[in-house]
C-alpha positions, 0 to 999 in steps of 0.5 A: 981454305977452299970456298967450295964447301957444303955450308956455302952451298946450303946457305946459298940454297936457303937464301934463294928459297927464302926469296921465293924460288922453288927448291928445284930452281934453287938447286939448279942455280946453286949447282951452276954457282958451284960449277962456275965459281966454286961459290967464290963471289970474287972469282975472276976468269981473266980469259973471258973477263967473267966475275963472281958466283955466276961469272957475270960478264959484258953487259950483265957485269956492268948491270951488276956493278950499277946495281951494287952501286945503287945499293951501296954494296960491292958487286962481289958481295954474295947478297948483291949477286 
C-alpha cells in the first residue's frame, strides 16, 4: 500500500492547522512533505542521508533524534516530526 494518499495529506494538514498554522502555510508544508517523502515518515534517501517526512539531515536530523528521545518517541513518528 502506498503512503501517498489524500487521507494522509488531509490528516497532516489538519494537524498543522490545529497547531496554529494558517491554511496557506499548512498546505505549503504538506505539499513539501508529499514531494520529499510521499508522506512516509520512515523514508530514507541514502544518497543524502536524509530522513522522514521533510528529509531531515545533518544537524536537523540529530536535533530531531534528540527531541524524540526527550519525548520518549521515535524520530520516525509523524507527531514527533
